[in-house]
C-alpha positions in Angstrom: 54.2 -0.2 -16.4 50.9 1.2 -16.4 48.8 0.5 -13.8 45.1 0.1 -13.7 43.3 1.3 -10.7 39.2 -0.6 -10.9 38.4 1.0 -8.1 39.4 4.8 -8.9 38.4 3.8 -12.8 41.9 4.9 -13.5 45.3 4.3 -15.9 48.5 5.7 -14.9 51.3 5.6 -17.4 54.8 6.8 -16.9 56.1 8.9 -19.9 60.3 9.7 -19.3 61.9 12.3 -21.2 65.7 11.0 -22.0 68.4 12.8 -23.8 72.3 14.1 -23.4 72.8 16.9 -20.8 71.4 20.6 -21.6 69.3 19.0 -24.6 66.3 20.9 -22.8 64.6 18.2 -21.5 63.8 20.1 -18.4 62.6 23.1 -20.5 60.0 20.5 -22.3 58.5 19.5 -19.3 58.2 23.6 -17.8 56.4 24.2 -21.3 54.0 21.9 -20.8 53.4 22.6 -17.3 52.2 26.6 -18.4 50.6 25.6 -21.6 47.9 22.3 -19.8 44.7 23.3 -18.2 45.4 24.0 -14.3 42.4 21.5 -13.7 44.2 18.8 -16.0 47.9 19.0 -14.3 49.5 18.5 -10.7 52.2 20.2 -9.7 55.9 20.5 -11.0 58.5 19.5 -9.0 62.5 20.4 -10.3 65.5 19.8 -8.7 68.4 21.6 -10.3 72.2 22.7 -9.9 73.3 26.4 -10.1 73.9 26.1 -13.8 70.2 25.0 -14.6 71.3 20.9 -14.9 68.6 18.4 -13.9 69.8 16.8 -10.9 66.8 14.6 -10.3 63.6 14.7 -12.1 60.5 16.2 -13.1 57.3 15.1 -11.8 54.2 16.0 -13.9 50.7 14.1 -13.6 48.4 14.8 -16.4 45.1 14.2 -16.2 43.3 13.7 -20.2 39.7 12.8 -21.4 38.8 8.8 -20.9 39.8 6.6 -22.5 37.2 3.3 -22.3 35.6 4.3 -19.4 38.7 4.8 -17.6 40.8 8.1 -17.1 44.0 8.2 -18.0 46.6 10.1 -15.8 50.5 10.5 -17.5 53.3 11.0 -15.3 56.3 12.5 -16.7 59.6 12.6 -15.9 63.2 13.7 -17.1 66.4 12.3 -16.0 69.7 13.8 -15.6 71.5 14.0 -18.8 75.4 14.4 -16.9 77.0 11.1 -16.7 77.8 10.6 -13.2 74.1 10.4 -12.8 74.0 7.2 -13.9 72.1 5.4 -11.2 69.4 8.2 -11.3 68.7 8.0 -14.9 68.7 4.4 -14.4 66.2 4.3 -11.3 63.7 6.8 -13.5 63.4 4.1 -15.9 61.6 2.1 -13.8 58.1 0.8 -14.9 58.5 2.9 -18.3 55.8 3.0 -20.8 56.8 5.8 -23.0 60.2 7.7 -23.9 60.4 10.7 -25.6 64.2 11.2 -26.6 65.1 14.7 -26.7 68.1 14.9 -29.5 70.3 18.4 -29.5 70.1 19.6 -33.4 73.5 21.2 -32.4 76.4 20.2 -34.9 78.6 19.7 -31.7 76.4 17.6 -29.9 76.9 14.5 -31.9 78.4 12.8 -30.5 76.6 13.5 -26.9 73.5 12.6 -28.7 74.7 9.3 -29.7 76.4 8.0 -26.5 72.9 9.3 -24.3 71.0 7.2 -27.1 73.2 3.8 -26.4 72.8 4.7 -22.4 69.1 4.4 -22.9 69.5 1.2 -24.7 71.9 -0.3 -21.8 69.4 1.0 -18.8 66.7 -0.6 -20.0 68.4 -3.8 -20.8 69.2 -3.9 -17.1 65.3 -4.1 -16.8 65.1 -6.8 -19.5 63.2 -3.7 -21.6 63.6 -4.1 -25.2 63.6 -0.4 -26.8 62.1 -1.7 -29.7 59.1 -2.6 -27.4 58.5 0.6 -26.0 56.6 3.3 -27.7 59.3 5.9 -28.4 59.2 9.8 -30.2 62.3 11.5 -31.0 62.0 15.4 -30.7 64.8 17.2 -32.3 65.5 20.4 -29.9 67.2 24.0 -30.3 66.0 24.0 -34.4 66.1 27.7 -33.8 69.7 28.0 -33.4 72.2 28.4 -35.9 74.4 25.6 -36.8 72.4 23.0 -36.4 72.0 19.6 -38.7 69.1 19.3 -40.4 66.1 17.0 -39.8 67.2 14.5 -42.4 70.9 14.4 -40.9 69.2 13.9 -37.4 67.0 11.1 -38.4 70.1 9.3 -40.3 72.2 9.4 -37.3 69.7 8.7 -34.9 66.5 7.4 -36.0 67.1 4.1 -38.2 63.8 2.6 -37.0 62.0 5.3 -38.8 60.3 6.8 -35.4 57.8 9.5 -35.6 60.1 12.6 -34.9 59.2 16.3 -34.3 61.2 19.5 -35.0 61.1 21.8 -31.4 62.2 24.4 -29.9 62.0 24.1 -25.9 62.3 27.7 -25.1 59.3 29.2 -27.7 57.5 26.2 -27.0 57.4 25.3 -30.8 56.7 21.3 -31.3 56.5 20.5 -27.2 52.9 19.9 -27.4 52.5 17.5 -30.5 55.7 15.4 -29.1 54.0 14.7 -25.7 50.8 14.3 -27.7 52.0 11.5 -30.0 54.1 9.9 -27.3 50.6 9.7 -24.9 48.6 8.3 -28.2 51.5 5.6 -29.1 51.4 4.3 -25.5 47.5 4.4 -25.0 47.5 2.3 -28.2 50.3 -0.4 -27.0 47.8 -0.4 -23.3 45.2 -1.5 -25.5 47.2 -4.1 -27.3 48.6 -5.8 -24.5 44.8 -5.7 -22.9 43.5 -7.8 -25.8 46.7 -10.0 -25.6 46.5 -10.7 -22.0 42.2 -11.2 -22.3 41.0 -11.3 -25.9 37.3 -12.0 -24.3 36.5 -9.3 -22.2 37.3 -5.8 -21.9 37.9 -4.0 -18.4 35.4 -1.1 -19.1 32.4 -2.8 -19.9 31.1 -4.4 -16.6 28.7 -7.4 -17.2 25.1 -6.8 -17.7 22.2 -8.8 -16.1 20.1 -10.1 -19.3 16.5 -10.0 -19.3 15.8 -13.8 -18.7 18.4 -13.5 -15.6 15.8 -11.0 -14.2 13.1 -13.2 -14.9 14.7 -15.9 -12.8 16.2 -13.6 -10.8 11.6 -12.7 -9.6 10.0 -16.1 -10.0 13.4 -18.1 -8.2 11.2 -19.6 -5.3 13.3 -19.0 -1.7 14.5 -22.3 -0.6 12.2 -22.7 3.5 14.6 -22.8 6.0 14.9 -26.3 7.9 12.3 -27.0 10.5 14.1 -27.2 13.8 13.9 -30.5 15.5 12.0 -31.4 18.5 14.3 -31.7 21.6 14.6 -35.3 22.9 12.2 -36.7 25.7 14.4 -36.8 28.7 11.5 -37.5 31.1 12.1 -40.5 33.4 9.7 -43.7 31.6 9.2 -45.5 34.4 6.4 -43.0 35.9 3.3 -42.3 33.5 2.7 -38.6 33.6 -0.8 -37.7 34.8 -2.5 -35.1 32.6 -3.4 -31.6 34.8 -6.7 -30.3 34.9 -7.0 -26.8 33.8 -8.8 -26.2 37.1 -6.3 -27.7 38.9 -4.1 -25.0 40.8 -2.3 -27.4 43.3 1.4 -26.6 42.7 3.6 -29.7 42.2 5.1 -31.6 44.6 8.6 -33.9 45.1 7.8 -37.4 46.2 10.2 -38.8 48.8 12.0 -41.8 48.2 11.0 -44.9 50.6 11.9 -48.0 50.4 9.2 -50.0 48.4 8.2 -53.8 49.9 8.8 -56.7 48.0 6.5 -59.3 47.8 7.0 -62.6 49.3 6.8 -65.6 46.6 3.9 -68.0 47.0 2.2 -65.4 49.5 -1.0 -63.2 47.6 0.4 -59.4 47.1 -1.3 -56.6 49.0 -1.0 -53.2 48.4 1.7 -51.4 49.9 2.6 -48.0 50.5 5.7 -47.0 48.2 5.5 -43.2 48.6 4.2 -40.8 51.0 3.4 -37.1 49.8 3.5 -34.1 51.9 -0.1 -33.0 53.4 -1.7 -30.1 51.6 -4.3 -27.8 53.5 -7.2 -27.7 51.3 -9.3 -25.5 53.4 -9.6 -24.9 57.5 -11.4 -27.9 57.8 -9.6 -30.6 55.1 -6.4 -31.7 54.6 -5.2 -34.0 51.3 -2.7 -36.7 51.7 -1.3 -38.3 48.3 0.2 -41.6 48.5 1.5 -44.2 45.7 1.0 -47.6 46.1 2.3 -50.9 44.8 -0.9 -52.9 43.3 0.6 -55.8 41.6 3.8 -58.1 41.8 5.9 -55.1 39.9 7.0 -52.6 42.2 7.6 -49.8 39.9 4.0 -49.7 38.8 2.3 -47.4 41.6 -1.2 -46.2 41.7 -1.2 -42.3 42.6 -4.1 -42.0 45.4 -5.0 -38.5 47.1 -6.5 -39.3 50.6 -8.5 -36.3 51.8 -10.3 -36.2 55.3 -11.6 -33.7 57.3 -10.2 -32.4 60.7 -13.6 -32.3 62.5 -14.0 -36.0 62.3 -10.3 -37.5 62.6 -10.6 -35.3 65.9 -13.9 -36.8 67.0 -12.5 -40.4 66.2 -9.7 -39.9 68.3 -11.2 -38.5 70.8 
């Protein structure tokens, strides 16, 4: 089956030359390879015996003009005509998109032509393919020889479906490109029909376009502002009131050592009790500051911060 490569914008389709042994399949492909522009064709690979009988298949990729924005690449195969290579013929028909049946026009080849056509029908059934549903062209080769059947006789023998047919001489190149061109057109038309049936409302070669209204909306749309960051929860202790620090106060903070708080005795008047004592700080060579916290009422958790400042000179004179 044809392969659509949307990234490369390319369609790959497979055409197989089928027919009895020595009917001219390989010669057809060789003539095509010689006549095509080297920039359009790939390398030709042919495997043959000493008797010039095709053992395997010829592979010829052909790039044609763009179709609906897609490059079209046809892969051309032949099959070995000998009966004992039927498994190879069957394998080559895998994923076939079009068939060119090459009939040998010689009167002596009447039976071989019929057997090869019936073999094609059976091998397609192996893949659940109906020969009537596959693009197909008849080529009556070797029309340059003597003792050949007429085109009418060949049509009556092999072409009851009235398929397009071409008289040809593969060795001279007559009718070779015409046969291939007709098959390529049939394959492309079949691919278009299948594409429409698969998705009637769309076309793979026409990418969607942004309308003017959509462009206007995109320009005028106001972006949603990012959510405001939530403030961090207050994890400070709730039982100590923080005092504002003066901008001119350069003193480093200090930690109060824990002390046992005095518990008031019921019935007695409450007296301020020293609850916490901080570390003494030297303000200048003559002055010392000592921070303390006092319990001033019946609730010992409510503390009053006090800084006691005294002069060293006065302290020395008093104690002396």
